[in-house]
Residue, then its C-alpha position, 0 to 999 in steps of 0.5 A: x015105436x021103430x024096430x031100428x034105430x037110426x046110427x045116430x040114435x045109436x050115438x044118442x042112445x050111447x050117450x045117455x048110457x054113458x051119463x047115466x054110467x058117471x052118475x052111479x056112485x062107486x059102490x053100485x059101480x064096483x058091483x055092476x061090475x063084480x056081476x059083469x065079469x061073473x057074467x063073461x066067465x059065465x059064458x067062458x065056461x059054457x063055451x069051454x065045456x060046449x067046444x071041448x067037450x068030444x074027443x078030438x077037439x083039437x083035430x077039428x079047430x073050426x069046429x070047436x070054435x064054432x060050438x064055443x063062438x055060438x054060446x060064448x055071447x050068453x055073457x055079452x047078453x047076460x051084461x046088457x039085458x041086466x045092466x051090467x058094468x064091462x070094462x069092453x062095453x065102456x071102451x067104445x060108450x063113453x068115449x063119444x061123451x069125452x070127445x064130445x066135451x060133455x064130460x073130461x077123460x079124468x071120469x072116463x078114466x076113472x069109470x074104467x078102472x073101477x069097472x076093470x077092478x070090479x070085473x077081475x073080482x067078479x071073474x075070479x071069485x065065479x072061477x074060483x067057488x063056481x068052477x074049481x071048488x066044485x070041480x065043475x070041470x070034471x072031464x079030462x078033456x076039459x082039464x086038459x083044454x083049460x090047461x092049454x087055453x092059459x099056456x097058448x094066451x101067455x106064449x103069443x108075441x106081445x104085440x100078437x095079443x096088442x093086434x088080436x085085442x084090438x080085433x076082439x073089441x072092435x067086434x065086442x063094442x060092434x055088437x053093443x052099437x047093434x043092441x042100441x040099434x034094436x028096440x025089441x029082445x029078439x032084435x037085440x040078442x040078435x045084434x049081440x050074438x053075431x059079432x060076439x061069436x065072431x071073436x071068439x071063433x077068430x080066436x080074438x083077445x079079450x082082456x075080461x075073458x082072459x080074466x076066467x080063462x088064464x087064472x082058471x089054467x093057472x088054478x088047474x095046475x097049468x104052469x102060468x106065472x103071475x107075470x107071464x098072465x098080466x104082462x104077456x097078455x093081460x096088458x096087450x090084450x087090454x090096450x088092443x081092447x080100448x083102441x078096439x072099443x074106443x077108437x074104431x066103434x066110440x070114436x068113428x062113429x062119434x064122428x060120422x055121427x055128431x051132427 
């Protein structure tokens, strides 16, 4: 077995993964999506604790983002190695088969819708029952950071959030592609690690991660409304994520390697 797969082999692996995803019954898809939402929330909590758990974090934004980025990849590593269903990863994985007319776009949209709902449920469950209720964020530094993150994410212009969403899922889906290119555990983990660290350090917008960060701030008292959450962040970041993963990874790599 070779240590690395070629781009054409990665495309074929993505196609087999997509076929498996579309064969899953609704109940299994929702459970796997629930787990993925919780796993991304775990990575988000880890990044919040590591990046904001020291005085002066705001005065050293580069170092703070580097620390947050260094631990956030745990979320995607858990998703990939356990076979969970992540909306943003599926934005790329399901597109090549639809472009190649192996299945219809209606099946893609159905999967995306189910997985999105499951991801949201998993993120909210973890945030409330395993962060807020047990008082995990006991330090004032962490609570202040949670408020600030939630407020900052709903205060950006709509187009800014959209474009940051494009960048986020371009990198997330590149991480998925790099993970598929490796045939050993260390190689796959390294492939998943650096693109995710990069998107967090840059400050891009990932809709599933925001299903953790913004509700967390709201649950802890941040003055953010549900309307601001959905309209000012979740909708534009979701649309941007679809473009970043579906077009720039799934679409372009299908076009380049389909023959």
